[in-house]
N, C-alpha and C positions, 0 to 999 in steps of 0.2 A: 661153761666155755664151749664144750663139744656141741651142746644143743644150739648155741648161737651160731657156731660154724655150720651146722647142718641146715639151719634156717637160711643162712646166707647162700649155701649151695643150692637149696631148693628154689630160692628166689632167682638166682642166676639161671638155673635150668628153665624156669618158667619164662624168663625173658627170652632165652634162646628159642623156646617153643613158639612164643608169640611172634618173634621175628620170622621164623621159618614159615609159620602159617600165613603171615602177610605176604611173604615172597611168593608163596604158592598161589595165593588168591588173586593178587593184583594183576597178573597178566590176563586172566580171564575177564576181569572187570574192565580193564582198559580196551581189550580187543573187541568187546561188545559194543563200543560206543561209536563206530563208524567204519570207513574203509581202511585199507592198508596199502602203504607204498613200500615196494621192495625193489632191490636192484643190486648191482655189483660195481664196486669202484676199482678201476685198474689203472696201471701206469701206461706210458706210451708203448712199452714193450709187452703189454698185456699181462704183466705181473700183477697179481692182486695187491691192493694197498690196504693194510690194516690201520685201524685207529684214525681213519679219516672222519671228520665231523660233518654230519649231514643235518641241515637245518632247513625248516620251512620258514622262509623270510616273513617277519612280522607276526609270527606265532610262537607258542612255547614248545612246539613239536621239534624234537631233535634226537639224534642217536649217533652211534659211531659204528664203523664197519669192523667186522671180525677179521680173523686171520686169513679167511678166504676172500676178503674184500666185500662180503655180503652185508646188507643192512636191511632193516625192516622198521617201519614206523606204523603202529596200529592206532586205531581209534580216530582217524582223520575224517572230519566232516566232509560231505560232498562239496566240491568246488574246484577252482583253478588256483594253483600255488606256484610260487617261485621257490625252487629247491637249490640251496647253496651248498656246495661241497668244497671242503678245504682241509689241508693238512700241511704242516710245516714242511717246507722244501718243495712244494708243488704249487702251481698257479691255481688260485681258486676258480671254480666254475659255477655258474648259475644257469639252471635249465627250468623250463616250464613243465608242469605235471598236472594232469587232470584226475581227480578222484570222482568217479561217476556212480559209485555204489558201494555195497558192502564187500565186494571182491577185492582182488589185488590190482594195483596200478604199478606198472614196472617202469623204472628209469635207471638205465646203466650209464655210468659216467666215466670218462677217461680223463685223467689229469696229466699235465705235462710238467716237467721239472722247471722250477724257478732258479735262475742263476744265483740270485742273492735272496736271502730270506728276510721277511718282515712279519711280525706278529706271529700268529699260529695258534696251536691247540696245546693245552696242558692238561694233566691229569691229577697231580698230587694235591692241589689246593682243596678239591672237593671229592677226591677219590672217584672221579668220573671225568670223561672228556668234556672240555669246555674251551671256548675261545679265551686266549690269554687276557684279553681286555675285560672279560667277564669274571675272571677268577678273583675271589675275595682275599687275595694275599699276594705277596711279592714272590714271583716264581720265575726262574730262568730254566729254559729247556734247551738241551744240547742234543741235536739230532745226529743220526748215523754218519752222514758225510763229514761233519765237524769232528766226530770221534775218529773216523777213519784217517782224517788228515792230521790228527794230533800226533806229535812225536815226542820222544823223550823217555827217560827211565820211569817216570811216573805213569806212563800209559795215557789213558783217557783223562787222568786227573789234570794234566796240563791245560785242558780245555776249560777247567773250572776257574782259571784265572780271571775270566770275564764274567763270572756269575755275580749278579747284583747282591750287595750286602755281605759277601762272603769274605772272611779272613783266609787267605791262601798263604800257607807257610811252607816254603821249600826247605826241607831238612837235609836232603842229600841228593845223590844221583837218582835214586828210585823212590824215596820216601817223601811224602807230603803230609801235612795236617791241615784240617779246615775247621773253622768255627764261625759263628755268626753272633753279632750283638753282644760281645763282651764275655768276660769271665772265662777266658781260656786257661788251660792248666796243662801240666805235664801228662796228666791222666784225664784227658778231656772226653767226657761222654755226654755232652749236652746236645749233640746233634745225632739224630737217629739215622742209621743206614738201613735201607730196604733194598733187597735184591729179588726181583721177580716175586714180590709180595712177602718175602721172608724177612723177619727181623734178623739182621746180620751183625750181631755183636758177640764178643767173647763173654760167655756167661760168668766166667771167673772174675772179670773186672768191669764189665759193662762197656769196654772200649769197642768202637767199630772195627770190623775185620780189617779194613784197609788193605795192606799188602797181602793178607791171608785170604782175600777173595778168590774164589775158584773160577772167576769169569775172566778169560783173556779179552783184550780190547777188541779183537776181531769178531767177537760174538756179541758185542754191545750194540743194541739198536738205538737207545736213547738214555739220557740222564736228565733228571730234573732236580733243581735246588730250590726248596721252599725255605725262606728265612722268616723267623718269628715263631711264636708258639704254635705247636701242632697237636697238642694232647687231645683236643676235642675229637679228632678222628684217628690219631695214631697211638695215643696212650702215653704212659709215664716217662718215656725216654725221649720225647720230642719237644723239650721245653724251649730250645733255641732254634729248632728247624729240623728239616728232613731232607735227606738225599735219597732219591729213588733211582735204581738202575733197572733197565729192562733189556732182556736178551733177545736175539733174533729168532724168529719163528722159521722152522725148516721150509715151510711152503712159501712164505713170503720172501725168504732169502736162501734159495737153494744154491748148490754148487760148492766150489772149493775156494778158500782164501788162504794164502801163505804170505807172511810178512817177516822179513829178515832185516834187522837193524844193528848197526855197529856204531861205536862212538869213542870219545876219549875216555881216559881212566879205565880202559879195558872193558868198556860197556859192550855187551852183546845180548841180543834178544831174538828168539825164534818162536813164532807162534803160528798156528794154523787152525783152520775150521773146515769141516765138510758137512754138508746137509743135503738130504734127499727127501722128496715127497712124491708119492704116487698113490692114486686112489684115496683111501681114507687114512693112510698111514704116512708118517714122516719121522725122521730121526736126524740128529746132529751130534757131532763130537767136536771138541776143540781142546787145545792145549797150548801151553807156553812155558818156556824156560828163559830166565833172565838173570844176568849177573853183572857185577861191576866192582871195581876197586874204589870205594867211596872216599870222599873227603874225610879228613881225620883231625883230631885234636887230643889233648891230654888234660885230664882233670886231676885234682888232688882232694883227698878226703881227710877226715879227722885223724889226729895222732893216736897211735896205739902205745899205751904206757909200757915201759917207762919212758918212751920217746916223747919229746915235746914238739917235734916238728910234724907237719902234716904228712899224710901218707900219699906218696905218688901212685898214680894209677898204673897197674901192671899192664903189659902190652895187650892191646885190643886187636881183634881180627876185624878189619874194616872191609873185608870182602863180603858183599851182600849178594844174596841170590834168592830166587823164588821159582818154584815149579808148581804149576797149577793146571787143572784140566776139569772139564765137565762134559756131560752128555745128556741127551733127553730123547724120549720116545713119545710121539704125539699121535693121538687118534682123533680124526675129524669126523668120524662116522655117526655122530650124535648132534643134536642141535646145540652146538657149542664146540669146545675144545678141551680134551682131557690129556694132561701131560704128566709123565713121570720123569724126574730128572735127578741127577746127583753130581756132586763135584768134590774136589779135594785140592788143598794147597798146603805147601810147606815152605817155611821161610828161615833163612839164616841172615843175621845182621845185628844191628844195634837198636835198642829201644830205650828211650829215656824214661826214668821213673822219678818220683818225688824226692828220693834220697840218693840218686846216682843214675846208673843205667845198667841195662841187662845185655848180656851177650846171648842173642837168640840163636839157638842151634836146634833145628828141626821143629820149631814151633809150628803147629799144624791145625787145620780146621777142615772138616768134611761135612757134607749135608746130603740128605735125601728128601725129596719133596714130591707130593702128588697134588695137582691143582686142576680145577675145572673152571672154565670161563665161558660165558656167552654174554650177549649185550645186556642181560638183566641180572644174572646171578654169578657170583664169584665164590668159590670154595677152595680151601687151601689147608693142607696139613704137611708138617715138615719136622725134621729132627736135625739139629746141628750139634756136632761133637768136636771138641777142641782138646789139644794136648800140648804140653810145654816142651816135649822132647828133652834135650839135655841143656836147656837154658839155665844160665846161672847169673847171679848178681855180680857185676864187675866190681862195685864198691866193696861188697863183702869179701870177694876173692882177694882184692888188693890188700885189705886189712888183715885177713886171715893168713896171708903169706908172711906177714911180719909177726903175727901173734903165735903162729904154730910153725916155726921154721923147720921142724923135723919131719913134718908131713910131706908126702909126695904131692906133686902138682895135681894129679887126678883126684887125690883124696880131698885136697882143698877145694877143688871145683865141685866135688860131691857135697861137701858141707855148705857150699855157697849156692847150691842150685835151687831152682824153683820147680819142683816136680808137681804134676797134677794137671788138671783140666776140668772140663765140664760138659754137660749136655743141656741143650735147650730144646724142648719139645713143645710144639704149639699147633693150634688149629684155628681157622677163622672161616666164617661164612658171612657173605655180604650180598645185598640186593639193591638195585636202583631202578626206580619206576617213576612214572608220571601219572597223577590222578587229579582230575579236575583242575588242571593248570599248575599244580604243585609238584615239583620234582622231589623225590624222596630217596635218600640213601640211608641204609641201616645195616648194622652188622654186629657181630660178637666174636670175641677171641678168648681162648684159654691158653695158658702157658705154664709149663713146669720146668724149673731149673734145678739141676743137681750138680754140685761142684765138689771136687776133692782137691786137697793139697797134699795128699798122701801123708796126712797127719803131721804136716810140717809148718804151714804158715797161715792157716785159717783156723776157725774155731773147732774144726774136726780134730785138731791137735789135742783139744781138751776133752771133747765128747766121744771121740772114737767113731763117729758117724759122719757120713757125707752131709754137707749143707744142702738142704732142700727147701725150695720156695715155690708156692703155688700162687697164681694170680689169674684173674679173669676180668673181662670188661665187655660192656655193650655200648654201642654208640649209634647215633642217628643224626641226619642232617636233612633239613627241608629248605627248598627255595620256592618262595611264593611271590607271584607278581601282585603288586599293590596298585598297578595301573600300567599303562603302556610303556612307561619309562622308569618305573620304580620297582625294585625287587627287595625282598627281605630274606636273608639267609640266617637260619638258626640251626645250631648244632649243640649236642651235649654228649658227654661220655661219662659212664659210671664205672669205676675200677675198684675191685675188691682184692686186696693184697693181704696175705696172712701175717705180714710183719708189722703192718700199721693200719690205721683206720681207713675206711672207704674214702675215695676221692671222687669229686664231681667236677668235671671240666666243661663249663658252658662256653658257647661262642655265639655271637650275633653280629650281623653286618647288614647295613643298609646301603644299597647300590643304586645310584641314579645314572641312567644312560640317556642324556638329552637327545643325542643322535647316535646312530650306529657307530661302533668302534670308539666311543668316548664314554668312559665310566668313572664317576666319582664314588668313593666309598668311605664309610665310617664304620669301624668295627671294634668290638670288644672281645677279648679272648683271655681265658684263664687256663693256664697250663700248670702242670706240676712235674717235678723231677724226683723220681724215687731214688732213695739211697741204693747204691750198688752193693753187691756182696762184700766188696773190699771195705766199704764204709761201715758195714754192720758186723762183719765177721773176721776181719784181719786179726791175726794173733801171731806176732813174730818178735819175740825178744831177741836182743843182739842182732838186729837187722844190720847194724854196723857197729864195730867195736870202737870203744874209747879207751879200753884198758882191760886188764885181766878180770876185774870185778865191776866193769862199767861198760855200758853199751847204749846204743840208740835202739829203742823198741817201738813197734807200731801195733796198735790195738784198735779194733773196731769199736764204735760207740754204741753200746747197749745200756748205757748209764754209767757215768764215771764221776769220781770225786778227786779233788786235789787236797792233800793233807800235809801239814807241816811236820817237823820232827817230833813234836809233842802229840801228834795224832789229831790235832784240831782241823776240822774241815774248813778250808779257805775258799773252795769253789766247787759247785755242783753242776754237772752237765747232764741234762735229761737225755734219754735215748734219742738217737738221731731220727728225724722224721722228714717227710717230703718237703721240699721247697716249693712255694707257690709263686707263680709269675702271672701277674695280671697286666695285660697290655691293651692300650687304646691306640688305634691307628687311624690316620686320615690320609687318604691316597687318591691318586688319579692315574688312569691308564688310558692311552688313546693313540690312534694312528692318524697322523696329520697329513692330509693331501696325498695319502698313499706313499709318502716318502720317509716319514719319521714315526718311529714308535717311542712313546714316552711312558715311563713308569716312575712315579714319585710317591714316596711314602714317608710320613712323619709319625713318630711313635713315642709313647711314654710307657715304660715298664716299671712296675712296682714288684719287688721281690720280698716275700715274707718268709721268715725262717731260712735265711740264706745258708746254703751248704758251702762250707769252706773246703779248700784243698787240705792236705795234711798240714796240721798245725801243732807246734810244740806246746805242751800243756804245763810242764813242771820245770823246776829249776834245781838241779842237783848241786849247783855251785853257790847257792845263797849262803851267806855267812850264818853260823850258828847263832850269833847274837841277834840276827833278824828272824830267827825261827827256822832257818834252813837246816838241811836241804828240804825240798818238798817232793812228795811222791804221789803217783797216780794209783787209785784203788778202783777195782772193777765193781760191777753192780752187786756182786755177792760180798763185797767188803774186803776182799783179799787184795793185798798190794800186788801190782804188776811188776814182776821180777823176772830175771833171766835164770839160766842154769847156775846152780850153786848160789842162788839168791843174789846174783849180780844186779846192781842197781841200774834202772833204765831211765834215760832221758826219753820221755814218751811223746809220741806223735799220734794224733787221732783226727777224726773228722767231727765237725760241730755244726749245729744251727746257731747263727750268730746275728740275730736282729734282722733289720730291714734295710733295703737299698732301693733307690729310685734312679732310673736311667732314662735319658732323653736321647733321641737320635733321628737320623733321616737316612734313607737309602734312595738313590736316584739312578735311573738308567735311561740312556738315550741311544736309539739305533736309527741311523740316517743312511738312506740309500743315495749315495752321490750319483751313481748311475745304476742301471740294472745289473752291472757287473762289479761295482765297487761299493763297499759299505763301510760305515764307521760306527763304532760303539764307544760310548763314554759312560763310565760308572763312577759314582762318588758316594761315599758314606761318611757320616759324622756320628760320633757317639760320645756322650758325656755322663759320668757318674756323679750324682749329687752327693753332698756330704752325708755320710752314713748315719743311720739311726741305730747305734749299737746299744745292746743291753748294758746298763750301768756297771755291772760286775765284769764285763768282758771288754773294756776299753783297751786293754793290753793286746787284744787280738785283732785290732783294727786292720793290721796289715794283711790279715787272712782274706780280706775281701778285695784284693787288688783286681782292677779291671782287666789287666793283662791283654789289652788290645789297643791299637792305635786310635787316637782321637779322630784323625783324618786319614782316609785312604782313597785312592782312585786308580782307574785303569782306562787306558785308551787303546783301542784296537782298530786298525785299518786292515780290511781283508778284501781280496779281489779274486775273481774267477774268470778264466778264459781271456786273460790279458797277459801277453798275447795268446793266441789260440793254444789250448792244451796246458797253459800255465795257470797255477793258482798259488796263493800265498797269504801271509798275514804278518803284520808288525804289531807287537804288543808291548806296551810300557806300563809298569806298575809303580805307583808312588805311595809310600807308607811313611807317616811321621813317626818319630821316635817315641818310645814309651817305657815306663818302668814295668818290670815283670817279677812276680814272686809266686813260686809254687813249690811248697815243701821245704825241706831243711837245707837244700843246697842250691836250688835253681832260683837265684835272686840276683837282680842287677838291672841294667838298662839295655834295651835293644835300640840300636841306632836307627834313625830314619834312613831310608834308601829309595833309590829309583833304579829299576832294572828293566832292560829292553831285550826282547826276543825277536828273532827273524825266522820265519818259516816259509819255505818255498818248495813247491812241488811241480812235477811235469808228468803229464799222461803220455806214456810211450805209445808208439804206433802198433801195439799189440793188445789183444783183447784184455781189458781189465787190469793192465799193468801200469804202475806209476812209480816214480822215484821221488823221494822227498828228503829235504835237508832242514834240520832245525838247529839254530844257534841260540841257546837259552842263556840268559845273563850275558849276552854278547857285550853290552855296554852297561856299566853300573856306576852309580854315585852313592857314596855312603857318608853320613854326617859324623861318623866317629867309630871307635872300636872299643869293645868291652874286653877287659883282660883281668884274669886272676893270677897274680904272681904265685910262684911255686909254693911258698910257705905262708900264704894268706888265706884266711877263711872267707867264704862268701859274705857279703857281696864284694866283688872285685872293684876294679878301677875303670871308669869310663873316660876314655881319652877323646875329647871332641876335636875332630879334624876332618874337614870335608875333602874327600878324594873322589875323583871321577876318572874313568878310563876304560878302554877295552880290556876285558879280563879282570877288572877290579873285583875283589872279593868283598862279601858282606855277610852278616849273620842275621838269620831270621828267627832263631830260637836260642835262648840262653843255654850255655853249656854244650851246645852242639857245634859242629865245625862251621867255619866260614866256607861259603860256597862261591865258586868262581864260574867261569864260562863252561857250559856243557854243550858238546857237539854231537849230533846224532845224524846218521845217514841211513835211510831205509829204502827197501824195495818191497813193494806190495803187488801181489798178483791175485786177482779175483776173477774166477771164471766158472762156467757151468759145464762140466764134461758131457752132460746129457744133451747139450745143445750143439756140441761140436760135430 
């Protein structure tokens, strides 16, 4: 086994060495093949523009500008060219350029701001800049101005309501959840969150950082949402999609920004950013504090013997707050950009789990990162550390209050808490080049996770050692022209994870561009979702109490059996392994008459070895005459029991056969005028009858789609109507659907329509504006889900359509109904150095 592992390490190191050698050699090869075009891209105020796409029209030559606005295209044959420069939010420009020899030909271009955006440039689909119509995937990009104008407790996340194909779930004043293409859950980790190139997930659960992000909204430059499998370039946690966040560079965005927001339910938010750049150095710092008295509800849990009535939830603190900050130091004195940054965030509030919910108290995450970028090479190393603070399980606390009436409140919270945290240490190197007409992107990653539960709720409780996992992967993508209008994109990734067998994730796409800005594509994509540490190493008996000698326990699946009272094996579950998602897509993207952008994708996804949410495995209440009760045994043959051999109704995670899903994502952006735009997004998804293993038909409910069959969003936005005014009107419509995730979160979510109104005014002072956001201003709901005080889930769905201003609706089972949210903010952005 050790020798096999050593061979795997040597093989991976050899691949890294080969990649590095190619990255070092390719620039000299391409540079020797012709002349070079250089220049700088600036805005109307002479500010450098980063990430602008520079293309030689009707050729394969293209690049992007760096943080200083500089660009370079090498190996260009002698001749006259049209050079097109574009970036989202700016008016595209085309200039003529002559390459007359092996030297440099210079072309500096100044762009002016576009009042309303159409099309643009994206990065996440191919891990390099490209026109959105050329991207071989469905991508929504949200630029800085849209993020600046976003209002509300969820910060920039409110701008995600218009992302194509995305399930947007408003949980409360400050918290949201997102998912794409089905199989949502209370602990959903099917979408990968990337922040400035960092994998931003909690290592102890695999959940995205979300509210624990260290990035205030005022420091965000852009956000991209890629829906569909992304493992070929991003690895094992991108089975349903990727969200990438990029922060603002000190040189491109110097000065100070302060934003103050207040709202109903005692909402308040203060955030600020300061950045400076001079010579070859730049730095920035930013921070935010946010709090609110959130919407609330009360749950009930299983009875605690000798009682037969269900356990009411003890009082919950619905005051939510987050404090976050980050800073970075940047050196521009080399051919590229070298940055050192760090950040920290801490959160108080409520978090849903598969068996109840947690009271988050001081849950925190912090990171340090060193990264280097230039137009050809990207290198990145970082460390993320998380801690649970004084967080405890509300469901366990509520039941322990009845089970141990003589204990103090602090003692009960202590025995109900979730101590621990984890570290994620990772590094990546990537290069992108062009050789003989083929664009080439290649890279490699290594990652080490170390997680502890303080010997309480993971397998470290048994072993006395922290849970440690190593993984590494290499990837590459090529884009080859097969003619003037046809391109072939091929990508692959190889991942080596010490917990399961190697995974290979291929991708291929054929793109036909009959005319510029109109592209048809057919693609094949295979992605995999790796089991999280929770799914492999959870170990917590008596997670919830059912009586003095009876509890609900959760255990990770490293091989389990279910046996009856006589010891006969009734069911065997193999150790959990990665779920494989094979997706075929047929799509079209185009810009019609410079007025409408269209993005339509139809897809079929086949899931193999489907990963379930937490699922009940045994039956402690089966009659003895029928062989009951049944018990769960671990891989070593021992029965899973609690303290004092208390019996456990056991939950775990499984691979459970295959599933096929059909769907479509559509997006339309129409410019009514150059100052008024309209967006219409629609998604449809349908799960075909499941192909469940014959011995697991009782677990069919574990594969609930947990997503609406139909959803749509209509947005009308305007700018400078009248002068200095901007705004948007957003409506979301979601059809009702059944939801099941874990032991308690089961029922039906009513269909709803919710409307938001956002209005802003630019004051006659430098960089100052006021904005008002009325979210869920008007809502319609098709019913209400209710669990009576002494009834076990599922509760009762009461079908009754209600509409009105301030009408409440529910977007997640067992979380509160949400009503109208009002936010009023003042933003001031200025550069003291220019005053």
